[in-house]
Structures are given as C-alpha cells and as structure tokens.
C-alpha positions as CSV (number, residue, x, y, z in Angstrom):
1,M,21.5,-9.7,-1.2
2,A,18.0,-11.4,-1.0
3,V,15.7,-11.0,1.9
4,V,13.3,-13.9,2.6
5,K,10.0,-13.9,4.3
6,I,7.4,-16.6,4.8
7,G,3.6,-16.4,5.2
8,K,0.7,-18.8,5.2
9,I,-2.4,-18.6,2.9
10,K,-5.5,-20.4,4.5
11,S,-8.1,-19.0,2.2
12,T,-8.6,-17.0,-1.1
13,L,-5.8,-19.2,-2.8
14,A,-7.0,-18.4,-6.3
15,R,-7.1,-14.5,-5.5
16,S,-3.5,-14.8,-4.1
17,I,-2.3,-16.6,-7.3
18,T,-4.1,-13.9,-9.4
19,Y,-2.3,-11.1,-7.4
20,V,1.2,-12.6,-7.6
21,T,1.0,-13.4,-11.3
22,N,-0.5,-10.0,-12.2
23,P,0.7,-9.4,-16.0
24,A,1.3,-5.8,-15.1
25,K,3.9,-6.9,-12.6
26,T,5.3,-10.0,-14.4
27,D,5.8,-8.4,-17.9
28,G,2.7,-10.0,-19.3
29,Y,3.1,-13.3,-17.4
30,R,6.6,-13.6,-19.0
31,W,8.1,-14.0,-15.6
32,A,5.5,-16.2,-14.0
33,S,5.5,-20.0,-14.0
34,T,4.0,-23.0,-12.3
35,T,4.3,-26.7,-12.0
36,V,0.4,-27.2,-12.1
37,G,-0.9,-27.4,-15.6
38,D,0.3,-25.4,-18.6
39,D,-1.7,-22.2,-18.2
40,I,-0.4,-19.7,-15.8
41,T,-3.3,-17.3,-16.3
42,D,-5.9,-19.8,-14.9
43,A,-5.6,-19.2,-11.3
44,E,-8.7,-21.0,-10.4
45,S,-7.3,-24.2,-12.1
46,I,-4.0,-23.9,-10.4
47,A,-5.7,-23.3,-7.0
48,R,-7.7,-26.5,-7.6
49,G,-4.4,-28.4,-8.3
50,F,-3.0,-27.3,-5.1
51,E,-6.2,-28.3,-3.1
52,C,-6.4,-31.7,-5.0
53,A,-2.9,-32.6,-3.8
54,L,-3.7,-31.5,-0.2
55,D,-6.9,-33.7,-0.2
56,A,-4.4,-36.6,-0.3
57,T,-2.7,-35.5,3.0
58,K,-3.9,-36.1,6.5
59,G,-6.9,-33.7,7.1
60,G,-7.1,-32.6,3.6
61,S,-7.6,-29.0,2.3
62,R,-11.0,-28.5,3.9
63,R,-10.3,-28.9,7.6
64,Q,-10.4,-25.8,9.6
65,G,-7.1,-23.9,9.6
66,A,-5.6,-25.8,6.7
67,V,-2.7,-24.1,5.1
68,L,-3.4,-24.0,1.4
69,A,-0.1,-22.5,0.3
70,L,3.2,-21.2,1.8
71,H,3.9,-17.7,0.5
72,V,7.6,-17.0,0.3
73,I,8.9,-13.5,-0.8
74,Q,12.5,-13.3,-2.0
75,S,13.5,-9.7,-2.4
76,F,16.8,-8.6,-4.1
77,D,18.9,-5.5,-3.3
78,P,18.5,-2.9,-6.1
79,T,22.1,-2.2,-6.1
80,D,22.8,-5.7,-7.4
81,Q,21.1,-4.8,-10.7
82,V,19.5,-8.2,-10.9
83,T,17.8,-8.9,-14.2
84,P,14.4,-10.5,-14.2
85,R,15.8,-13.5,-15.9
86,L,18.3,-14.0,-13.2
87,A,15.9,-13.4,-10.4
88,H,13.4,-15.9,-11.8
89,L,16.2,-18.5,-12.2
90,I,17.4,-18.0,-8.7
91,G,13.8,-18.2,-7.4
92,E,13.3,-21.5,-9.3
93,R,16.4,-23.0,-8.0
94,F,15.6,-21.8,-4.5
95,V,12.1,-23.3,-4.4
96,R,13.3,-26.6,-5.8
97,E,15.9,-26.9,-3.2
98,I,13.9,-26.0,-0.2
99,T,11.1,-28.4,-1.2
100,G,13.4,-31.2,-2.6
101,G,11.6,-30.9,-5.9
102,T,8.5,-32.8,-4.8
103,H,6.0,-29.9,-4.2
104,D,4.1,-28.0,-6.7
105,Y,4.6,-24.3,-6.8
106,V,3.9,-20.9,-8.5
107,I,6.7,-18.4,-9.0
108,A,6.3,-14.8,-10.1
109,T,9.0,-12.3,-10.5
110,H,7.8,-8.8,-10.2
111,T,9.6,-6.4,-12.4
112,D,7.6,-3.2,-12.0
113,R,9.5,-1.7,-9.1
114,S,13.0,-0.4,-8.5
115,H,14.1,-3.9,-6.9
116,M,13.3,-7.5,-8.2
117,H,11.4,-9.6,-5.9
118,N,9.9,-13.2,-6.3
119,H,6.6,-14.2,-5.0
120,I,6.6,-18.1,-4.5
121,L,3.4,-20.0,-3.5
122,I,4.3,-23.6,-2.4
123,C,1.7,-26.3,-2.1
124,P,2.4,-28.0,1.2
125,A,1.6,-31.4,0.0
126,D,4.5,-33.7,-1.0
127,R,3.7,-35.4,-4.3
128,I,5.8,-38.5,-3.4
129,T,5.0,-39.1,0.3
130,G,1.6,-37.5,0.5
131,K,2.7,-35.7,3.7
132,A,2.3,-31.9,4.3
133,L,5.3,-29.7,4.7
134,R,5.6,-28.2,8.2
135,L,7.4,-25.0,9.2
136,R,9.7,-25.5,12.1
137,K,11.3,-22.9,14.3
138,G,14.5,-23.0,12.3
139,T,12.9,-23.2,8.9
140,L,13.2,-19.6,8.0
141,G,16.8,-19.5,8.9
142,E,17.6,-22.6,6.9
143,W,15.9,-21.2,3.8
144,R,17.7,-17.9,4.2
145,K,21.0,-19.7,4.2
146,I,20.1,-21.5,0.9
147,S,19.0,-18.2,-0.6
148,D,22.3,-16.5,0.4
149,R,24.4,-19.5,-1.1
150,L,22.5,-19.2,-4.3
151,C,23.1,-15.4,-4.4
152,R,26.7,-15.8,-3.9
153,E,26.9,-18.3,-6.7
154,Y,25.7,-15.5,-9.0
155,G,27.9,-12.8,-7.4
156,L,25.2,-11.0,-5.4
157,H,25.5,-9.6,-2.0
158,T,24.4,-11.5,1.2
159,L,23.5,-10.4,4.6
160,M,26.3,-10.4,7.2
161,P,25.6,-12.6,10.2
162,E,24.0,-10.7,13.0
163,Q,26.4,-9.1,15.5
164,S,25.9,-10.0,19.1
165,G,25.8,-7.3,21.7
166,R,24.3,-3.9,21.8
167,V,25.0,-1.5,19.1
168,A,24.4,2.2,18.6
169,P,20.8,2.9,17.5
170,S,20.3,3.4,13.7
171,I,18.7,6.5,12.2
172,G,15.5,4.5,11.8
173,E,15.5,3.6,15.4
174,L,16.1,7.3,16.3
175,H,13.0,8.1,14.1
176,L,11.0,5.5,15.9
177,S,12.0,6.8,19.4
178,A,11.4,10.5,18.5
179,R,7.9,9.7,17.1
180,G,6.7,7.6,20.0
181,G,6.7,4.4,17.9
182,N,5.1,2.3,20.6
183,L,2.3,4.7,21.1
184,K,1.5,4.7,17.4
185,D,1.6,0.8,17.3
186,R,-0.9,0.7,20.1
187,L,-3.2,3.2,18.3
188,R,-2.9,1.3,15.0
189,T,-4.1,-1.9,17.0
190,S,-7.1,0.1,18.5
191,I,-8.0,1.5,15.1
192,D,-7.9,-2.0,13.5
193,T,-10.1,-3.5,16.3
194,A,-12.6,-0.7,15.9
195,C,-12.8,-1.3,12.1
196,M,-13.5,-5.0,12.7
197,N,-16.5,-4.2,15.0
198,A,-17.9,-1.3,13.1
199,H,-20.4,-1.1,10.2
200,D,-20.1,2.6,9.3
201,F,-17.9,5.6,10.3
202,A,-20.1,6.7,13.2
203,G,-19.9,3.2,14.6
204,F,-16.1,3.2,14.1
205,R,-15.9,6.4,16.1
206,R,-18.1,4.8,18.9
207,E,-15.8,1.7,19.0
208,L,-12.6,3.8,19.1
209,A,-14.1,5.8,22.0
210,T,-14.6,2.8,24.1
211,L,-11.0,2.0,23.4
212,G,-10.0,5.3,24.7
213,V,-9.3,7.2,21.4
214,N,-11.2,10.2,19.9
215,A,-11.4,10.5,16.1
216,T,-12.2,13.8,14.5
217,V,-12.4,14.7,10.9
218,R,-11.3,18.0,9.3
219,G,-10.2,18.7,5.7
220,G,-10.7,15.1,4.8
221,R,-8.1,14.0,7.4
222,I,-8.7,12.0,10.6
223,T,-7.0,13.1,13.7
224,Y,-6.7,10.4,16.4
225,T,-6.3,11.6,20.0
226,P,-5.6,8.9,22.7
227,R,-7.2,9.5,26.1
228,G,-5.0,11.6,28.3
229,Q,-3.0,13.1,25.4
230,T,-3.3,16.8,24.7
231,R,-2.2,16.6,21.0
232,G,-3.7,14.3,18.4
233,I,-1.9,12.3,15.7
234,R,-2.9,12.8,12.1
235,D,-3.8,9.8,10.0
236,R,-0.9,10.3,7.6
237,R,1.6,9.9,10.4
238,L,0.3,6.3,11.0
239,G,0.6,5.3,7.4
240,V,-1.7,5.0,4.3
241,A,-3.5,2.1,5.9
242,Y,-5.2,4.6,8.5
243,N,-6.4,7.5,6.2
244,M,-10.1,7.9,5.6
245,L,-10.2,5.9,2.3
246,A,-8.4,3.0,3.9
247,I,-10.5,3.1,7.1
248,M,-13.9,2.9,5.1
249,G,-12.4,0.1,3.1
250,K,-11.6,-1.9,6.2
251,I,-15.1,-1.2,7.6
252,H,-16.9,-2.4,4.5
253,R,-14.3,-5.0,3.5
254,R,-14.2,-3.7,-0.1
255,T,-12.0,-1.5,-2.3
256,L,-13.6,1.9,-2.5
257,S,-13.4,5.1,-4.5
258,E,-14.0,8.5,-3.1
259,I,-16.2,11.4,-4.3
260,T,-16.8,14.7,-2.4
261,F,-19.6,17.2,-2.7
262,H,-21.0,20.3,-0.9
263,E,-24.1,20.1,1.2
264,A,-25.7,22.6,-1.2
265,M,-25.8,19.8,-3.8
266,I,-28.0,17.5,-1.6
267,A,-31.6,17.2,-3.1
268,R,-33.0,14.9,-0.4
269,R,-32.0,13.2,2.8
270,T,-33.6,10.2,4.6
271,D,-32.5,8.0,7.4
272,T,-30.9,5.6,5.0
273,A,-29.6,7.6,2.0
274,V,-28.7,11.0,0.6
275,T,-29.6,12.0,-3.0
276,V,-27.2,14.3,-4.6
277,R,-27.5,16.5,-7.7
278,V,-24.8,15.3,-10.2
279,P,-22.6,18.4,-11.0
280,G,-23.0,19.8,-14.5
281,T,-26.4,18.2,-15.3
282,H,-28.4,21.0,-13.9
283,G,-30.2,18.7,-11.7
284,R,-31.2,16.2,-14.4
285,L,-29.1,13.4,-12.9
286,R,-29.0,12.3,-9.4
287,L,-27.1,9.8,-7.4
288,S,-28.4,8.1,-4.2
289,I,-25.7,7.2,-1.6
290,P,-26.2,5.0,1.5
291,C,-25.7,6.8,4.8
292,D,-23.2,4.2,5.9
293,R,-20.9,5.3,3.0
294,L,-20.9,9.0,4.0
295,V,-18.6,11.0,6.3
296,R,-19.5,14.6,6.9
297,D,-16.7,17.1,7.3
298,G,-18.4,20.6,8.0
299,R,-20.2,21.5,4.8
300,I,-18.3,19.0,2.8
301,W,-19.4,15.4,2.4
302,H,-17.2,12.6,1.6
303,A,-18.8,9.4,-0.1
304,Y,-17.0,6.0,-0.3
305,L,-18.3,3.8,-3.1
306,S,-17.5,0.3,-4.0
307,D,-15.4,-0.2,-7.0
308,D,-17.2,-3.5,-7.9
309,V,-20.7,-2.1,-7.7
310,R,-22.2,0.0,-10.6
311,Q,-23.7,3.3,-9.4
312,V,-27.2,4.0,-10.6
313,L,-28.1,7.6,-11.8
314,T,-31.7,8.7,-11.8
315,D,-33.8,11.6,-12.9
316,G,-35.4,14.1,-10.6
317,N,-38.3,11.7,-10.0
318,G,-36.3,8.8,-9.2
319,G,-36.5,7.1,-12.7
320,Y,-33.6,5.0,-14.0
321,V,-31.4,7.0,-16.5
322,R,-28.1,5.0,-16.7
323,S,-25.5,3.3,-14.6
324,T,-21.7,3.8,-14.4
325,D,-18.7,2.5,-12.5
326,C,-17.0,4.7,-9.9
327,E,-14.4,5.7,-12.4
328,G,-17.2,7.1,-14.5
329,L,-18.5,9.4,-11.8
330,Y,-15.2,11.4,-12.2
331,A,-16.7,12.8,-15.4
332,W,-18.8,15.0,-13.1
333,F,-17.3,14.8,-9.6
334,A,-13.8,16.1,-9.0
335,R,-11.3,13.4,-8.8
336,P,-9.6,13.3,-5.5
337,T,-6.1,14.9,-5.3
338,L,-3.2,12.4,-4.8
339,R,-1.2,13.4,-1.8
340,L,2.2,12.2,-2.4
341,E,3.4,13.1,1.0
342,D,1.1,10.4,2.4
343,Y,3.2,7.7,0.8
344,C,6.7,9.0,1.8
345,R,8.7,8.2,4.9
346,Q,7.7,10.6,7.8
347,R,10.2,13.2,8.5
348,F,11.0,14.7,12.0
349,D,8.5,17.0,13.3
350,G,9.0,19.7,15.9
351,R,6.2,18.2,18.1
352,D,8.0,14.7,18.2
353,L,11.4,15.9,19.3
354,T,11.2,14.8,22.9
355,G,13.2,11.8,24.3
356,V,16.2,12.1,21.8
357,N,19.4,13.8,23.0
358,G,20.4,16.9,21.0
359,R,23.5,15.5,19.2
360,A,21.7,12.4,17.9
361,L,18.8,14.5,17.0
362,R,21.0,17.0,15.0
363,Q,22.7,14.1,13.2
364,A,19.3,12.5,12.3
365,I,18.0,15.8,10.9
366,A,21.1,16.4,8.9
367,C,20.7,12.7,7.5
368,D,17.1,13.7,6.5
369,R,18.3,16.7,4.6
370,L,21.1,14.9,3.0
371,A,18.7,12.1,1.9
372,D,16.5,14.7,0.3
373,S,19.4,16.1,-1.6
374,L,20.6,12.7,-2.8
375,R,17.1,11.9,-3.8
376,E,16.9,14.9,-6.0
377,L,20.3,14.1,-7.7
378,K,19.0,10.5,-8.2
379,V,15.8,11.5,-9.8
380,L,17.5,14.2,-11.9
381,A,19.9,11.5,-13.3
382,Q,16.9,9.3,-14.1
383,V,15.2,12.2,-16.0
384,I,18.5,12.7,-18.0
385,D,18.8,9.0,-18.7
386,E,15.3,8.5,-19.9
387,G,15.1,11.8,-21.9
388,D,11.4,12.3,-21.3
389,G,11.6,15.7,-19.6
390,R,10.9,16.6,-16.1
391,L,7.2,17.2,-16.3
392,A,6.7,13.9,-18.2
393,T,8.7,12.0,-15.7
394,L,6.8,13.6,-12.8
395,G,3.6,12.6,-14.4
396,R,4.7,9.0,-14.9
397,L,5.9,8.7,-11.3
398,T,2.6,10.2,-9.9
399,D,0.5,7.8,-12.1
400,S,2.6,5.0,-10.6
401,V,2.0,6.0,-7.1
402,E,-1.8,6.2,-7.8
403,L,-1.8,2.8,-9.3
404,N,0.1,1.3,-6.3
405,A,-2.3,3.1,-4.0
406,K,-5.2,1.2,-5.6
407,H,-3.3,-2.0,-5.3
408,M,-2.8,-1.3,-1.5
409,R,-6.4,-0.5,-0.9
410,A,-7.4,-3.7,-2.5
411,L,-5.0,-5.5,-0.1
412,I,-6.1,-3.6,3.0
413,A,-9.8,-4.6,2.3
414,L,-8.7,-8.2,1.6
415,I,-6.8,-8.3,4.9
416,A,-9.9,-7.0,6.8
417,D,-12.0,-9.7,5.2
418,N,-9.6,-12.5,6.0
419,H,-9.5,-11.1,9.7
420,D,-13.3,-11.6,9.8
421,R,-12.9,-15.2,8.9
422,G,-10.1,-16.0,11.2
423,A,-7.8,-16.6,8.2
424,D,-4.0,-16.1,8.4
425,V,-3.0,-12.7,6.9
426,A,0.8,-12.9,7.2
427,G,1.2,-13.4,3.5
428,L,-1.1,-10.5,2.6
429,E,0.5,-8.3,5.2
430,A,4.0,-9.1,3.6
431,Q,2.6,-8.1,0.2
432,L,1.2,-4.9,1.6
433,A,4.6,-4.1,3.3
434,I,6.3,-4.6,-0.2
435,E,3.8,-2.4,-1.8
436,E,4.2,0.4,0.9
437,R,8.0,0.3,0.5
438,E,7.9,0.5,-3.3
439,T,5.3,3.2,-3.3
440,R,7.3,5.2,-0.7
441,D,10.3,5.2,-3.1
442,L,8.1,6.3,-6.1
443,A,6.4,9.0,-4.1
444,S,9.8,10.3,-2.7
445,D,11.1,10.4,-6.3
446,A,8.1,12.4,-7.3
447,L,8.4,14.9,-4.5
448,A,12.1,15.4,-5.1
449,L,11.4,16.1,-8.8
450,R,8.6,18.5,-7.9
451,R,11.0,20.4,-5.6
452,L,13.5,20.7,-8.4
453,I,10.8,21.9,-10.8
454,A,9.6,24.5,-8.3
455,R,13.1,25.9,-7.8
456,T,14.2,26.0,-11.4
457,T,11.1,26.7,-13.5
458,P,10.4,30.4,-14.2
459,T,7.2,31.7,-12.5
460,S,5.5,32.5,-15.7
461,E,5.9,28.8,-16.9
462,R,4.6,27.1,-13.8
463,S,1.2,25.6,-13.8
464,D,0.6,25.6,-10.0
465,N,0.2,28.3,-7.4
466,T,3.5,27.6,-5.5
467,R,5.3,30.6,-4.3
468,R,8.6,32.0,-5.7
469,T,11.1,34.2,-3.9
470,Q,11.9,37.2,-6.0
471,R,14.3,40.2,-5.5
472,R,13.3,43.7,-5.6
473,D,15.6,46.5,-7.0
474,D,16.5,47.5,-3.5
475,G,17.9,44.0,-2.7
476,H,15.2,42.9,-0.3
477,R,13.4,39.6,-0.8
478,V,9.6,39.5,-1.2
479,R,7.1,36.6,-1.5
480,R,4.7,36.7,-4.4
481,R,1.8,34.4,-5.2
482,N,0.7,33.8,-8.8
483,R,-2.8,35.2,-9.5
C-alpha cells in the first residue's frame, strides 16, 4: 500500500530540495536522483534549473504566487517490507507516468524510518510544450490510482475503495471524541495566530488573551485555558508543535535551543537583556541574553537561543573572551531532558472521558493496553534481532527521537516564516506530519523498552530513581525509592 499526498512549494525551493535529499535520510544520497544536471548535492543549481524552465512558461517563476514545484509524498506500508531500491524504482516510474516524462523532477527515498517513503519534487514546466502543469479537482485521485497500479505490479498492498454509508467509529475517532478534538483544533489555530502577531513570549500571551485564551507557565510547560473553561490543556496534549521550545521558534521564525538557569545566577538585568554567570566558571564567564528570548518560570528562567547565531561569552567587565554555538553551551549549562512522552500518541485521560458511552470507552482503553503490550513484544524482538542489548537499544532510540525533534523544530520555524510571506505551506506541513508520525513510533518503542527495563532489571543495577515494588517477609508489598 502506498499513500500519496500533494503539496505546492512557492518559495524556499532550494531549502526544500536540501531537506528531501538529506544524506542522513537517503543513505548518503544513494537513493536521491534528479533530471536536472548531474550533481544531486547541488540544491541551488537544481532550483535554478526548475526556475529557468518555469521562466519559459506564461508568467514565469517570479510572478506572485507562482508554484515553483509540486511536492508529492508517496508512503509505503511498513508491513510490505519494501526495499529502498524498489521504493525508488516505483517512485521513478510513478513520476514519469504522472508527468508524461516531460517534466524535470527530484526524487528522494527516505530510508531512516520504519517505513519507506518517497519525496518527489516536480517542476511544473513542461519541457516540450512550455505549459505549466495544473492540478485539477481529480488530479490526486488519478495519481493515487496510478500509484496503486504500480504497487500491485510489484505485489504490494493497495487501499480498498472507500465504502459508502456510515460505519462504526474507529478507535482513533473515539480518541478524538473523548479528547474534545474540535476544541483542541480551535485552540491550535488561536495559538498559531498569536505566534504570527507576537515578537516575544509576553506579546504571545497578550495576543492569546485577546483571542480568549489564557497561557500560564509552570515547570517548563505551558497550560492553555480557553475562556469559559475551568480546566486548562497542557501543551503536550496539543502536540510537540505547541510546547515552549516550538512556540518560541514560531515567534522568532528560527530553530532554537534551550538553556535554563536559576535567578541566583543573574549578574545584571536591564530593560533589554539579562547577563548570566556561566556555571562552573566562578563568574569568570558571562552570557548576555536578550529579554525577548527569555521566559520566566518562578525562580527558573528559560532562554531560547538561535542555533545559527554564535553566542558571545564575556568576562566580568564585559570584555570579549570567546564565542560558541548553542551546542557548546551545554558544556556548562544542563542539557534539557528529552521527554519521550511528548512524542507519543496521547492516551485516554480521566479528565477526558465525557461524551463516550461506557462500552465503547472500555473497548478503547482495552485497546490502549493491548497496544502497549504488543509494542513491548515488538521492541523486545528488535533487541534480540539486533543483539545490541536493551540499554544500548534504548540509547539509540532516544538519540533518534532527539534528532527527529531537531528536524521538526526546523520545519516548524520554516512554516512560520513561510506564513509571514504568504507562501504555501502544504508541502512543509506534510513533511512535518511524516516526521511527527515517525518520531511517535520511535518514542513509543523507547518508552516500551524503558518499561521492560524497569520491570526486569534488579534495583541495584538500575541507574535511575524509578520505584520498585518489593515484598517483605510478612507478605505485604511496600514501595521503596533508591537513595
């Protein structure tokens, strides 16, 4: 089975080419190819080739709203065990057939996830006729039929035709109903609007207030409370695009890294910046942070710094000492803890169980528990197959989630930037949806393995402070925390 989605790219074409051909995702460019030139690593040259072809069409590439490329995503079912070679072959046949072989394209097969998927960027300009390819109402349906036919030729599954009439709600629909999906969608829209109009976090809160939503910060988390609601919604229940790091990235239109510090570390405060003593340097090194990059959480301050800007460290008198990138700051400041739960599908919560009848609710909760057990069996089989050991596999999965999180933050900032310029973001949002889904699978595997380790590893061998249930001589259970 292959699922096909279409988006449009109206700006940042070279950046989109760079993203889809990422060597980390395409096995060192092995599964990336193009009909423009002979250097798949030269995104700027390929983008110029697309634009040159478009300039020969009516209106050219520089007219307002011009579509520079169509972005097609073709995702394969992981149960089909599609190889990178087969996925790339199907993708090439697919793009040649839907374009008649007269359009330039870039195709990249991403191999770094549990399922293969092709990113295909198509130049709208026909090399023969000089006309631009236009999407019609039925284009997506036609392209999906072509993709299905190619999949059947290679023995892969295809989607069954949609059944007419009303059918019983799926588990996903039960989750959506139980969690007030419509309310959360409206809340996400309000948050995105506030981000577009704000220049710092204080301004973001003011913009949200005018839209009828109160935002409070506690423990590095944001709680959003719509007017008229007695209970707020935590950021993690809206998705990773709505936590503190993502919100600051949207506001500043940049990919950011976070450091935290106690107010006792502040050496000086002005109306525009806060100067912090760098930990472990006995005050010899200091870092000045603009106020618009700061969020205060009681006595703890969170700073959100641009990944593409070097941070200047000074001495106590303000004299230059050295500069470092954000990653370098973690030599002194604590690296933020990765919260795997943020990237997993949200489970049922006792506060959300209104509006779903008892039997359906019990079935949904039972499916949740069964899914957890199946996930544990799956990840245990993975550990056995790879022979790396449980802790090594957990570390690898956690590293993968952290890397994906960085990719997602970059996409979130890019989407916000494109919104500012009125550019189409459908392609970028499709990329983000794929990253979210893949990261959710990795995080769920990591959490399942962490649960297994917690249940089976002796207390003396465990490295964390998780609790273990132990039995006393009299048969009663007690709870003990490691000291």
